[in-house]
Backbone as numpy.savetxt, mean C-alpha at the origin, in Angstrom:
# Nx Ny Nz CAx CAy CAz Cx Cy Cz
23.51 9.32 -3.51 22.74 8.09 -3.41 21.31 8.38 -2.96
20.38 7.57 -3.43 18.97 7.78 -3.13 18.63 7.46 -1.69
19.38 6.55 -1.05 19.12 6.20 0.33 18.24 4.96 0.47
18.06 4.55 1.72 17.25 3.37 2.04 16.29 3.74 3.16
15.03 3.37 3.00 14.00 3.65 4.00 13.19 2.40 4.30
12.62 2.34 5.50 11.70 1.27 5.82 10.33 1.58 5.21
9.65 0.54 4.80 8.34 0.67 4.17 7.33 -0.14 4.97
6.28 0.50 5.45 5.24 -0.21 6.18 4.47 -1.13 5.23
3.99 -2.27 5.71 3.22 -3.17 4.84 2.06 -2.49 4.13
1.38 -1.58 4.83 0.25 -0.88 4.23 0.64 -0.02 3.04
1.86 0.51 3.08 2.31 1.33 1.94 2.50 0.48 0.70
3.09 -0.71 0.87 3.24 -1.61 -0.27 1.87 -2.09 -0.74
1.00 -2.43 0.19 -0.36 -2.84 -0.19 -1.02 -1.78 -1.06
-0.96 -0.53 -0.63 -1.59 0.55 -1.41 -0.90 0.76 -2.75
0.42 0.59 -2.78 1.14 0.73 -4.06 0.66 -0.31 -5.06
0.33 -1.49 -4.58 -0.15 -2.56 -5.46 -1.56 -2.28 -5.97
-2.29 -1.37 -5.33 -3.69 -1.13 -5.70 -3.90 0.12 -6.55
-2.83 0.82 -6.91 -2.98 2.07 -7.64 -3.43 1.85 -9.08
-4.16 2.83 -9.60 -4.74 2.71 -10.92 -4.81 4.07 -11.61
-4.53 4.06 -12.90 -4.87 5.19 -13.76 -5.99 4.68 -14.66
-5.74 4.59 -15.94 -6.72 3.93 -16.80 -6.68 2.43 -16.57
-5.47 1.93 -16.33 -5.24 0.52 -16.02 -4.49 0.45 -14.69
-4.40 -0.74 -14.08 -3.58 -0.87 -12.88 -2.15 -0.40 -13.14
-1.58 0.32 -12.20 -0.24 0.85 -12.40 0.82 -0.25 -12.46
0.49 -1.44 -11.95 1.42 -2.55 -12.05 1.73 -2.89 -13.50
0.86 -2.49 -14.42 1.10 -2.74 -15.84 2.16 -1.82 -16.42
2.53 -0.76 -15.68 3.55 0.17 -16.13 4.93 -0.38 -15.78
5.80 -0.52 -16.77 7.09 -1.18 -16.54 8.00 -0.38 -15.61
7.75 0.92 -15.47 8.62 1.75 -14.64 7.96 2.15 -13.33
6.98 1.35 -12.88 6.25 1.71 -11.66 6.83 1.02 -10.42
6.85 -0.31 -10.40 7.26 -1.04 -9.20 8.23 -2.16 -9.53
9.35 -2.18 -8.81 10.27 -3.31 -8.84 10.27 -3.93 -7.46
9.60 -5.08 -7.33 9.43 -5.76 -6.05 10.35 -6.97 -6.01
11.31 -6.96 -5.08 12.39 -7.95 -5.08 12.38 -8.79 -3.82
12.39 -10.10 -3.99 12.35 -11.07 -2.90 13.77 -11.56 -2.60
14.26 -11.29 -1.40 15.63 -11.66 -1.02 15.69 -12.93 -0.18
14.61 -13.68 -0.13 14.61 -14.93 0.63 15.22 -16.06 -0.21
15.22 -17.26 0.34 15.80 -18.39 -0.39 14.91 -18.78 -1.55
15.49 -19.51 -2.49 14.71 -19.97 -3.64 13.55 -20.86 -3.21
13.81 -21.69 -2.21 12.75 -22.57 -1.73 11.58 -21.76 -1.16
11.89 -20.75 -0.35 10.84 -19.93 0.23 10.08 -19.16 -0.84
10.81 -18.65 -1.82 10.17 -17.92 -2.91 9.23 -18.84 -3.69
9.68 -20.05 -3.98 8.86 -20.99 -4.75 7.60 -21.39 -3.98
7.71 -21.48 -2.67 6.55 -21.86 -1.85 5.48 -20.78 -1.88
5.89 -19.53 -1.80 4.93 -18.42 -1.81 5.68 -17.10 -1.74
5.18 -16.11 -2.47 5.78 -14.78 -2.45 4.68 -13.74 -2.71
5.03 -12.48 -2.56 4.07 -11.40 -2.81 3.83 -11.28 -4.32
2.61 -11.01 -4.70 2.27 -10.95 -6.12 3.19 -9.98 -6.87
3.64 -10.39 -8.02 4.53 -9.68 -8.96 5.98 -9.61 -8.49
6.31 -10.17 -7.31 7.70 -10.12 -6.82 8.59 -11.03 -7.65
9.82 -10.57 -7.86 10.84 -11.37 -8.54 11.89 -11.82 -7.51
12.38 -13.03 -7.72 13.46 -13.52 -6.87 14.75 -12.84 -7.27
15.48 -12.32 -6.30 16.78 -11.71 -6.58 17.75 -12.82 -6.97
18.39 -12.66 -8.10 19.31 -13.69 -8.57 20.60 -13.68 -7.76
21.20 -14.86 -7.65 22.43 -15.01 -6.89 23.54 -15.59 -7.77
24.76 -15.22 -7.44 25.93 -15.79 -8.12 26.17 -17.19 -7.58
27.05 -17.96 -8.22 27.35 -19.32 -7.72 27.87 -19.34 -6.29
28.47 -18.23 -5.84 28.99 -18.17 -4.46 27.95 -17.66 -3.48
26.73 -17.38 -3.97 25.66 -16.97 -3.07 25.48 -15.48 -2.93
26.27 -14.68 -3.65 26.13 -13.23 -3.57 24.93 -12.79 -4.40
24.19 -11.80 -3.87 23.03 -11.29 -4.61 23.49 -10.37 -5.74
22.85 -10.52 -6.89 23.23 -9.77 -8.07 22.29 -8.58 -8.27
22.83 -7.50 -8.81 22.04 -6.29 -9.06 21.17 -6.51 -10.30
19.85 -6.23 -10.20 18.99 -6.33 -11.39 19.40 -5.28 -12.43
18.66 -5.18 -13.49 18.93 -4.26 -14.57 19.04 -2.83 -14.04
20.24 -2.24 -14.15 20.47 -0.89 -13.61 19.62 0.15 -14.32
19.41 0.01 -15.62 18.59 0.97 -16.37 17.14 0.92 -15.89
16.66 -0.27 -15.59 15.29 -0.40 -15.07 15.17 0.28 -13.72
16.13 0.06 -12.84 16.08 0.66 -11.51 16.15 2.18 -11.57
16.83 2.70 -12.55 16.96 4.15 -12.67 15.63 4.82 -13.00
14.71 4.08 -13.60 13.43 4.64 -14.04 12.28 4.33 -13.09
12.43 3.32 -12.25 11.30 2.83 -11.48 10.91 3.79 -10.35
9.60 3.91 -10.09 9.12 4.79 -9.02 9.34 4.15 -7.66
8.99 2.88 -7.54 9.17 2.16 -6.28 10.09 0.97 -6.49
11.13 0.89 -5.68 11.96 -0.31 -5.61 11.84 -0.81 -4.17
11.20 -1.97 -4.01 10.93 -2.51 -2.68 11.61 -3.87 -2.55
12.37 -4.03 -1.47 13.08 -5.28 -1.21 12.55 -5.87 0.10
12.33 -7.18 0.12 11.92 -7.80 1.38 12.62 -9.14 1.56
12.78 -9.51 2.84 13.27 -10.84 3.18 12.25 -11.49 4.11
12.71 -12.30 5.05 11.75 -13.02 5.89 11.02 -12.10 6.87
11.78 -11.34 7.67 11.10 -10.52 8.68 11.95 -9.36 9.19
12.77 -8.76 8.37 13.57 -7.61 8.80 12.67 -6.48 9.30
13.00 -5.94 10.46 12.19 -4.86 11.04 13.00 -3.61 11.35
14.27 -3.60 10.96 15.14 -2.46 11.25 16.16 -2.31 10.13
16.65 -1.10 9.96 17.69 -0.85 8.97 19.08 -1.06 9.55
19.16 -1.38 10.84 20.45 -1.59 11.49 20.89 -3.03 11.29
22.16 -3.20 10.89 22.74 -4.54 10.79 23.50 -4.85 12.07
23.29 -6.04 12.60 23.99 -6.42 13.82 25.45 -6.73 13.53
26.27 -6.81 14.57 27.68 -7.13 14.40 27.84 -8.50 13.75
27.01 -9.47 14.16 27.09 -10.81 13.58 26.82 -10.78 12.09
25.84 -9.94 11.68 25.50 -9.87 10.26 26.63 -9.23 9.47
27.25 -8.21 10.05 28.37 -7.56 9.38 29.52 -8.54 9.21
29.77 -9.36 10.26 30.84 -10.35 10.17 30.52 -11.39 9.10
29.27 -11.80 9.04 28.86 -12.79 8.04 29.06 -12.23 6.63
28.73 -10.93 6.48 28.91 -10.29 5.18 30.38 -10.25 4.79
31.22 -9.85 5.78 32.66 -9.76 5.51 33.23 -11.13 5.20
32.83 -12.14 5.95 33.33 -13.50 5.72 32.93 -13.98 4.34
31.69 -13.64 3.94 31.22 -14.06 2.62 32.01 -13.40 1.52
32.35 -12.12 1.70 33.09 -11.42 0.65 34.53 -11.90 0.54
35.06 -12.47 1.64 36.42 -13.00 1.61 36.50 -14.37 0.98
35.33 -14.99 0.76 35.31 -16.29 0.08 36.01 -17.36 0.87
35.71 -17.49 2.15 36.37 -18.50 2.98 36.07 -19.89 2.47
36.95 -20.82 2.80 36.79 -22.19 2.32 35.50 -22.80 2.84
35.09 -22.37 4.04 33.85 -22.91 4.61 32.67 -22.54 3.74
32.65 -21.27 3.28 31.57 -20.81 2.42 31.61 -21.51 1.08
32.82 -21.68 0.54 32.94 -22.29 -0.77 32.46 -23.72 -0.76
32.59 -24.42 0.38 32.22 -25.82 0.45 30.77 -26.03 0.86
30.05 -24.92 1.12 28.66 -25.05 1.55 27.77 -25.19 0.33
26.81 -26.12 0.39 25.92 -26.27 -0.77 25.00 -25.05 -0.88
24.42 -24.88 -2.06 23.67 -23.65 -2.36 22.46 -23.47 -1.46
21.75 -24.56 -1.11 20.56 -24.40 -0.28 20.92 -23.92 1.11
22.03 -24.43 1.66 22.46 -23.99 2.98 22.89 -22.53 2.94
23.58 -22.15 1.87 24.04 -20.77 1.73 22.86 -19.82 1.62
21.83 -20.22 0.87 20.64 -19.38 0.76 19.99 -19.19 2.11
19.99 -20.23 2.93 19.38 -20.13 4.25 20.13 -19.12 5.11
21.48 -19.10 5.00 22.25 -18.11 5.74 21.90 -16.71 5.26
21.83 -16.54 3.96 21.56 -15.22 3.40 20.14 -14.75 3.68
19.24 -15.67 4.01 17.85 -15.30 4.25 17.62 -14.79 5.65
18.66 -14.75 6.49 18.49 -14.25 7.84 18.13 -12.76 7.81
17.64 -12.28 8.94 17.25 -10.87 9.03 18.42 -9.97 8.67
18.17 -8.96 7.86 19.21 -8.04 7.41 19.58 -8.23 5.96
19.16 -9.33 5.36 19.46 -9.57 3.95 18.87 -8.47 3.07
17.63 -8.11 3.33 16.97 -7.08 2.52 17.68 -5.74 2.66
18.14 -5.42 3.86 18.83 -4.15 4.09 20.14 -4.11 3.32
20.91 -5.18 3.39 22.19 -5.23 2.67 21.97 -5.09 1.17
20.96 -5.77 0.66 20.72 -5.69 -0.77 20.20 -4.31 -1.16
19.34 -3.73 -0.33 18.82 -2.39 -0.62 19.95 -1.37 -0.70
20.94 -1.50 0.18 22.06 -0.57 0.18 22.91 -0.72 -1.08
22.95 -1.92 -1.61 23.70 -2.12 -2.85 22.95 -1.57 -4.07
21.64 -1.36 -3.93 20.83 -0.88 -5.06 20.65 0.63 -5.07
20.86 1.29 -3.94 20.52 2.70 -3.84 21.29 3.59 -4.81
22.45 3.12 -5.24 23.23 3.93 -6.19 22.60 3.96 -7.57
21.64 3.06 -7.84 21.05 2.97 -9.17 19.67 3.62 -9.26
19.06 4.00 -8.14 17.67 4.45 -8.15 17.54 5.96 -7.96
16.47 6.51 -8.52 16.17 7.93 -8.32 15.57 8.19 -6.95
14.75 7.25 -6.49 14.05 7.37 -5.21 14.67 6.40 -4.20
14.47 6.65 -2.91 15.02 5.73 -1.90 14.54 4.29 -2.12
15.43 3.35 -1.91 15.05 1.94 -1.96 14.31 1.62 -0.66
13.17 0.94 -0.77 12.33 0.66 0.38 12.53 -0.77 0.86
12.71 -0.93 2.16 12.81 -2.26 2.78 11.50 -2.51 3.52
10.84 -3.59 3.20 9.54 -3.90 3.78 9.68 -4.25 5.26
9.09 -3.43 6.12 9.17 -3.66 7.56 8.43 -4.96 7.93
9.11 -5.83 8.63 8.51 -7.11 9.00 8.61 -8.16 7.92
9.10 -7.77 6.73 9.33 -8.71 5.65 8.08 -9.45 5.20
8.34 -10.57 4.55 7.25 -11.37 4.00 6.33 -11.90 5.11
6.92 -12.22 6.24 6.13 -12.80 7.33 5.02 -11.86 7.77
5.33 -10.60 7.97 4.32 -9.65 8.43 3.35 -9.30 7.32
3.87 -9.08 6.10 3.00 -8.69 4.99 1.99 -9.78 4.69
2.44 -11.02 4.64 1.54 -12.12 4.30 0.52 -12.38 5.40
0.88 -12.04 6.64 -0.08 -12.17 7.73 -1.19 -11.13 7.61
-0.84 -9.93 7.14 -1.83 -8.85 6.98 -2.64 -9.01 5.69
-1.99 -9.47 4.63 -2.62 -9.50 3.30 -2.39 -10.87 2.66
-2.94 -11.90 3.28 -2.73 -13.27 2.81 -3.20 -13.47 1.38
-4.17 -12.68 0.95 -4.75 -12.81 -0.39 -3.82 -12.28 -1.48
-2.71 -11.67 -1.09 -1.72 -11.18 -2.07 -0.49 -12.09 -2.13
-0.63 -13.29 -1.60 0.43 -14.30 -1.73 0.18 -15.11 -3.00
1.24 -15.58 -3.61 1.10 -16.36 -4.83 2.32 -17.24 -5.05
2.19 -18.20 -5.94 3.33 -18.98 -6.43 3.64 -18.62 -7.88
2.85 -17.73 -8.44 3.01 -17.34 -9.84 4.29 -16.54 -10.03
5.07 -16.90 -11.03 6.38 -16.26 -11.26 6.34 -15.28 -12.43
5.73 -15.67 -13.53 5.69 -14.83 -14.72 4.32 -14.19 -14.90
4.33 -12.90 -15.17 3.08 -12.16 -15.39 3.08 -11.59 -16.81
2.11 -11.99 -17.59 1.97 -11.45 -18.94 1.36 -10.06 -18.88
1.66 -9.20 -19.87 1.10 -7.83 -19.87 -0.42 -7.80 -19.72
-1.11 -8.72 -20.39 -2.57 -8.74 -20.30 -3.04 -9.07 -18.89
-2.29 -9.92 -18.19 -2.65 -10.27 -16.82 -2.49 -9.06 -15.90
-1.47 -8.26 -16.11 -1.28 -7.05 -15.31 -2.33 -6.01 -15.65
-2.71 -5.94 -16.92 -3.78 -5.02 -17.32 -5.09 -5.32 -16.60
-5.30 -6.61 -16.30 -6.54 -7.06 -15.66 -6.35 -7.44 -14.20
-5.28 -6.97 -13.60 -4.97 -7.30 -12.20 -6.11 -6.84 -11.29
-6.54 -7.72 -10.41 -7.66 -7.41 -9.52 -7.20 -6.45 -8.43
-7.82 -5.27 -8.40 -7.46 -4.25 -7.43 -8.40 -4.26 -6.24
-7.84 -4.03 -5.07 -8.60 -3.95 -3.82 -8.75 -2.48 -3.42
-9.69 -2.18 -2.54 -9.76 -0.81 -1.99 -8.45 -0.44 -1.30
-8.11 0.84 -1.32 -6.90 1.27 -0.63 -7.16 1.32 0.87
-6.09 1.19 1.63 -6.18 1.16 3.10 -5.87 2.56 3.64
-6.84 3.14 4.35 -6.68 4.47 4.94 -6.15 4.38 6.37
-6.76 3.52 7.16 -6.29 3.22 8.52 -6.03 1.72 8.57
-4.85 1.29 9.02 -4.47 -0.13 8.95 -5.52 -1.08 9.50
-5.98 -1.97 8.61 -6.94 -3.04 8.97 -8.27 -2.51 9.49
-8.54 -1.20 9.29 -9.75 -0.60 9.83 -10.59 0.12 8.77
-10.01 1.10 8.11 -10.78 1.93 7.18 -10.22 1.81 5.78
-11.11 1.48 4.82 -10.73 1.31 3.42 -11.57 2.23 2.55
-11.04 2.56 1.37 -11.74 3.43 0.43 -11.67 2.81 -0.96
-12.83 2.66 -1.60 -12.83 1.99 -2.90 -13.96 2.44 -3.79
-14.23 1.62 -4.82 -15.28 1.94 -5.78 -16.45 0.97 -5.66
-17.49 1.21 -6.45 -18.71 0.43 -6.36 -18.47 -1.04 -6.70
-17.67 -1.29 -7.72 -17.39 -2.67 -8.13 -16.73 -3.44 -7.00
-15.77 -2.83 -6.33 -15.08 -3.48 -5.21 -16.03 -3.73 -4.05
-16.95 -2.79 -3.82 -17.89 -2.92 -2.72 -18.86 -4.08 -2.94
-19.10 -4.46 -4.18 -20.02 -5.55 -4.50 -19.32 -6.90 -4.64
-18.02 -6.93 -4.43 -17.25 -8.17 -4.55 -17.17 -8.85 -3.18
-17.84 -9.97 -3.03 -17.89 -10.65 -1.75 -16.51 -11.14 -1.30
-15.68 -11.53 -2.24 -14.33 -12.00 -1.88 -13.51 -10.87 -1.27
-13.64 -9.68 -1.81 -12.91 -8.53 -1.26 -13.38 -8.22 0.16
-14.70 -8.27 0.37 -15.22 -7.99 1.71 -14.68 -9.02 2.72
-14.60 -10.27 2.28 -14.10 -11.33 3.16 -12.61 -11.18 3.42
-11.84 -10.91 2.35 -10.40 -10.79 2.50 -10.00 -9.64 3.43
-10.71 -8.51 3.31 -10.39 -7.34 4.12 -11.14 -7.32 5.44
-11.98 -8.33 5.67 -12.78 -8.43 6.90 -13.67 -7.19 7.07
-14.27 -6.75 5.97 -15.17 -5.60 6.00 -16.45 -6.00 6.74
-16.82 -5.21 7.74 -18.02 -5.49 8.52 -19.13 -4.47 8.30
-18.79 -3.34 7.65 -19.80 -2.32 7.39 -19.36 -1.49 6.18
-20.34 -0.84 5.54 -20.05 -0.04 4.35 -20.74 1.32 4.43
-20.08 2.30 3.83 -20.66 3.62 3.63 -20.67 3.87 2.13
-21.86 3.96 1.56 -22.04 4.12 0.11 -22.37 5.57 -0.20
-21.48 6.24 -0.96 -21.70 7.64 -1.32 -22.03 7.77 -2.81
-22.48 6.69 -3.40 -22.92 6.75 -4.81 -24.44 6.79 -4.84
-25.01 7.07 -6.00 -26.47 7.11 -6.13 -27.06 5.72 -6.25
-26.26 4.76 -6.66 -26.75 3.39 -6.85 -26.67 2.61 -5.55
-27.72 1.91 -5.14 -27.66 1.14 -3.89 -26.89 -0.16 -4.06
-26.30 -0.63 -2.98 -25.65 -1.93 -2.92 -26.32 -2.74 -1.81
-26.27 -4.06 -1.90 -27.10 -4.86 -0.99 -26.35 -5.98 -0.28
-25.05 -5.89 -0.13 -24.30 -6.96 0.51 -24.46 -6.99 2.03
-24.78 -5.83 2.64 -24.79 -5.74 4.09 -26.18 -5.42 4.63
-26.42 -5.87 5.85 -27.69 -5.59 6.51 -27.81 -4.09 6.77
-29.03 -3.66 7.02 -29.31 -2.22 7.14 -28.51 -1.55 8.24
-28.31 -2.24 9.36 -27.58 -1.62 10.46 -26.07 -1.57 10.24
-25.60 -2.23 9.17 -24.17 -2.23 8.82 -23.91 -1.47 7.53
-24.90 -0.74 7.08 -24.81 -0.13 5.76 -25.44 1.26 5.80
-24.66 2.26 5.43 -25.15 3.63 5.37 -25.07 4.11 3.93
-26.21 4.50 3.37 -26.25 4.96 1.98 -26.61 6.44 1.95
-25.67 7.25 1.50 -25.89 8.68 1.28 -25.90 8.90 -0.22
-27.06 9.01 -0.80 -27.18 9.13 -2.25 -26.92 10.58 -2.68
-25.75 10.80 -3.25 -25.32 12.15 -3.64 -24.70 12.09 -5.03
-25.13 12.96 -5.95 -24.50 12.99 -7.27 -23.12 13.63 -7.20
-22.27 13.30 -8.13 -20.93 13.90 -8.17 -21.01 15.17 -9.00
-21.59 16.21 -8.41 -21.80 17.48 -9.11 -21.44 18.64 -8.20
-21.22 19.79 -8.78 -20.84 20.97 -8.01 -21.93 21.41 -7.06
-23.18 21.09 -7.37 -24.30 21.51 -6.53 -24.59 20.52 -5.40
-23.97 19.35 -5.43 -24.26 18.30 -4.45 -23.83 18.73 -3.05
-24.62 18.35 -2.05 -24.35 18.71 -0.67 -23.97 17.47 0.13
-22.70 17.36 0.47 -22.23 16.31 1.37 -22.04 16.84 2.79
-21.85 18.14 2.89 -21.54 18.76 4.18 -22.56 18.39 5.25
-23.84 18.44 4.91 -24.88 18.18 5.90 -24.87 16.73 6.38
-24.25 15.83 5.61 -24.20 14.41 5.98 -22.92 14.04 6.71
-21.95 14.96 6.78 -20.68 14.63 7.43 -20.85 14.12 8.87
-21.66 14.79 9.73 -21.78 14.29 11.11 -22.32 12.87 11.19
-23.36 12.56 10.43 -23.95 11.22 10.46 -22.96 10.17 9.97
-22.22 10.51 8.91 -21.24 9.57 8.35 -20.13 9.30 9.37
-19.61 10.35 9.97 -18.51 10.19 10.93 -18.94 9.37 12.14
-20.14 9.62 12.64 -20.63 8.87 13.79 -20.87 7.41 13.44
-21.36 7.15 12.23 -21.57 5.77 11.79 -20.23 5.03 11.70
-19.23 5.65 11.09 -17.93 5.00 10.95 -17.31 4.73 12.31
-17.36 5.72 13.20 -16.81 5.53 14.55 -17.46 4.34 15.25
-18.77 4.23 15.15 -19.49 3.14 15.82 -19.13 1.79 15.22
-18.99 1.74 13.90 -18.72 0.47 13.23 -17.27 0.02 13.38
-16.35 0.97 13.50 -14.94 0.59 13.63 -14.66 -0.16 14.93
-15.53 -0.01 15.91 -15.38 -0.78 17.14 -15.69 -2.25 16.91
-16.35 -2.56 15.79 -16.79 -3.93 15.51 -16.01 -4.58 14.38
-15.31 -3.78 13.57 -14.55 -4.33 12.45 -14.22 -3.27 11.42
-13.73 -3.72 10.27 -13.29 -2.79 9.23 -14.49 -2.20 8.49
-14.30 -0.98 7.99 -15.35 -0.26 7.26 -14.83 0.13 5.89
-15.68 -0.02 4.88 -15.35 0.40 3.51 -16.19 1.60 3.13
-15.54 2.69 2.75 -16.22 3.86 2.18 -16.04 3.80 0.68
-17.15 3.93 -0.07 -17.01 3.82 -1.52 -17.99 4.74 -2.25
-17.60 5.07 -3.46 -18.46 5.79 -4.40 -18.33 5.09 -5.74
-18.90 5.66 -6.79 -18.94 4.97 -8.07 -17.55 4.60 -8.56
-16.64 5.59 -8.61 -15.28 5.36 -9.08 -14.26 5.37 -7.95
-14.67 5.77 -6.78 -13.74 5.82 -5.65 -12.73 6.94 -5.75
-13.11 8.05 -6.38 -12.16 9.14 -6.61 -12.58 10.45 -5.94
-13.84 10.84 -6.08 -14.28 12.16 -5.61 -15.10 12.08 -4.33
-16.31 11.50 -4.40 -17.19 11.51 -3.23 -16.63 10.70 -2.06
-16.09 9.52 -2.35 -15.56 8.69 -1.26 -14.35 9.34 -0.60
-13.49 9.99 -1.39 -12.32 10.65 -0.80 -12.74 11.86 0.03
-13.81 12.55 -0.39 -14.32 13.68 0.38 -14.78 13.22 1.75
-15.57 12.17 1.78 -16.10 11.65 3.04 -14.96 11.11 3.92
-14.00 10.45 3.31 -12.88 9.90 4.08 -12.09 11.02 4.75
-11.83 12.10 4.03 -11.12 13.23 4.63 -11.95 13.88 5.73
-13.25 13.99 5.52 -14.13 14.57 6.55 -14.05 13.74 7.83
-14.00 12.42 7.68 -13.90 11.54 8.85 -12.56 11.73 9.57
-11.46 11.77 8.83 -10.14 11.95 9.45 -10.06 13.28 10.19
-10.69 14.31 9.65 -10.70 15.61 10.31 -11.53 15.57 11.58
-12.66 14.87 11.55 -13.57 14.82 12.68 -13.06 13.94 13.82
-12.58 12.74 13.48 -12.29 11.74 14.51 -10.82 11.51 14.79
-9.94 12.07 13.94 -8.51 11.87 14.14 -7.73 13.18 14.20
-8.44 14.27 14.36 -7.83 15.60 14.56 -6.88 15.99 13.42
-7.21 15.59 12.20 -6.43 16.03 11.04 -6.93 17.39 10.58
-6.01 18.25 10.15 -6.42 19.43 9.39 -6.81 18.95 7.99
-7.43 19.82 7.21 -7.77 19.45 5.85 -6.51 19.12 5.06
-5.46 19.90 5.24 -4.21 19.63 4.53 -3.64 18.27 4.89
-3.63 17.95 6.18 -3.08 16.66 6.61 -3.94 15.52 6.09
-5.25 15.68 6.14 -6.15 14.64 5.64 -5.98 14.47 4.13
-5.87 15.59 3.42 -5.68 15.56 1.97 -4.39 14.81 1.62
-3.30 15.18 2.28 -2.01 14.55 2.00 -2.05 13.05 2.29
-2.73 12.68 3.37 -2.79 11.27 3.76 -3.58 10.46 2.74
-4.75 10.94 2.36 -5.58 10.20 1.40 -4.91 10.17 0.03
-4.27 11.26 -0.35 -3.56 11.29 -1.64 -2.41 10.29 -1.65
-1.75 10.13 -0.52 -0.66 9.15 -0.42 -1.21 7.73 -0.55
-2.41 7.50 -0.04 -3.03 6.18 -0.12 -3.58 5.90 -1.51
-4.13 6.92 -2.14 -4.73 6.76 -3.48 -4.31 7.93 -4.34
-3.40 7.68 -5.27 -2.74 8.74 -6.03 -3.70 9.54 -6.92
-4.80 8.92 -7.37 -5.69 9.63 -8.30 -6.96 10.13 -7.62
-6.97 10.23 -6.29 -8.15 10.79 -5.62 -8.27 12.26 -6.00
-9.52 12.74 -6.21 -9.69 14.12 -6.65 -11.12 14.61 -6.39
-11.40 15.13 -5.19 -12.72 15.74 -4.97 -12.89 16.97 -5.88
-14.09 17.15 -6.41 -14.28 18.33 -7.24 -14.36 19.59 -6.37
-14.36 20.74 -6.99 -14.19 22.00 -6.27 -15.28 22.25 -5.24
-16.50 21.83 -5.55 -17.58 22.04 -4.60 -17.35 21.28 -3.31
-16.86 20.06 -3.41 -16.59 19.26 -2.22 -15.39 19.80 -1.45
-14.41 20.37 -2.14 -13.26 20.96 -1.46 -13.72 22.12 -0.58
-14.63 22.93 -1.11 -15.16 24.05 -0.32 -15.92 23.53 0.90
-16.67 22.46 0.74 -17.40 21.90 1.87 -16.44 21.34 2.93
-15.33 20.76 2.49 -14.32 20.27 3.44 -13.68 21.44 4.20
-13.49 22.55 3.52 -12.93 23.74 4.18 -13.91 24.26 5.23
-15.20 24.27 4.89 -16.22 24.70 5.86 -16.27 23.73 7.05
-16.08 22.45 6.78 -16.07 21.44 7.83 -14.89 21.65 8.77
-13.73 21.96 8.20 -12.55 22.25 9.01 -12.80 23.44 9.91
-13.40 24.49 9.36 -13.68 25.70 10.15 -14.68 25.40 11.27
-15.65 24.53 11.00 -16.64 24.18 12.02 -16.01 23.37 13.15
-15.10 22.46 12.80 -14.47 21.61 13.82 -13.50 22.39 14.68
-12.66 23.22 14.05 -11.57 23.89 14.76 -11.84 25.35 15.08
-12.97 25.87 14.63 -13.32 27.25 14.91 -12.60 28.26 14.04
-11.80 27.77 13.10 -11.08 28.66 12.18 -10.63 27.88 10.96
-10.36 28.58 9.88 -9.85 27.94 8.68 -8.34 27.75 8.81
-7.89 26.52 8.70 -6.47 26.20 8.84 -5.81 26.05 7.47
-6.52 25.44 6.54 -5.95 25.11 5.22 -6.43 26.11 4.17
-5.50 26.64 3.42 -5.82 27.58 2.35 -6.13 26.81 1.07
-7.42 26.68 0.74 -7.80 25.87 -0.42 -7.63 26.61 -1.73
-7.14 27.87 -1.66 -6.84 28.58 -2.92 -5.52 28.13 -3.51
-4.73 27.37 -2.74 -3.46 26.85 -3.26 -3.74 25.86 -4.38
-2.82 25.76 -5.35 -3.04 24.89 -6.52 -3.28 23.42 -6.19
-2.74 22.96 -5.06 -2.89 21.55 -4.69 -4.36 21.12 -4.57
-5.22 22.08 -4.24 -6.60 21.74 -3.98 -7.52 22.11 -5.16
């Protein structure tokens, strides 16, 4: 069995923001997001692209398409506010009573039954029933819909059906590097006022050659650097790190470059190494987990290695490995 793991809200948020040529949500085998709350709660509001888990007439949750689950990269289940993979004794008893089909359950109307099933632990029980069908562990959203919607209210919706063209044009946000603090994105996202408001961005670091003008001078640092092998970012690392540290005390910061792939990821890793005691390897793995297509070019990788040696007095990460 693939197993069941808890998923932090930020991990699901970042999964929703991934992109290749098009948003990855347009790929049918990328994400299966399943809502285990009541039909009423789902209709009122749910996470974008989430499907309501279907129920039998007796209120039991039904397994979605097994072939689809076998191919999907992420299978995420959420309920109201589950925060643990442990089921309480009361929940186990409720599950057993439901499977025995007691007369009390049979006589309960569907809305009342859904409310019982929506209690904490519903997502865990359903995830355990799905793990036999998936290649990867089934993820249970920590804190459920309540916590996720509090962090990312702009990803709530009442929309049920998504056409392929709508997914192709899905609005992507910058990825989250540090929860509610540090984000990494592209120039288009940095110029979107709604994104800045939704993420509560208070300052920006621009690593593209083109200037942006949404923020006042004291909240905006522009390091104009081309994305070329000869470009020097190393000399700007100290100023960038000090600027981000100062601004994070006041609110969230967005680091961006033209495409949000090379220069912005280089600067983000440099900051994690400087201010959060990450090695280059740890910073690389963290940023790659947040943004799957991040890719500093070779010149910037060498500068990051030099930065690591300057901070720690020695080279820790071997950049000759294929990963880099």
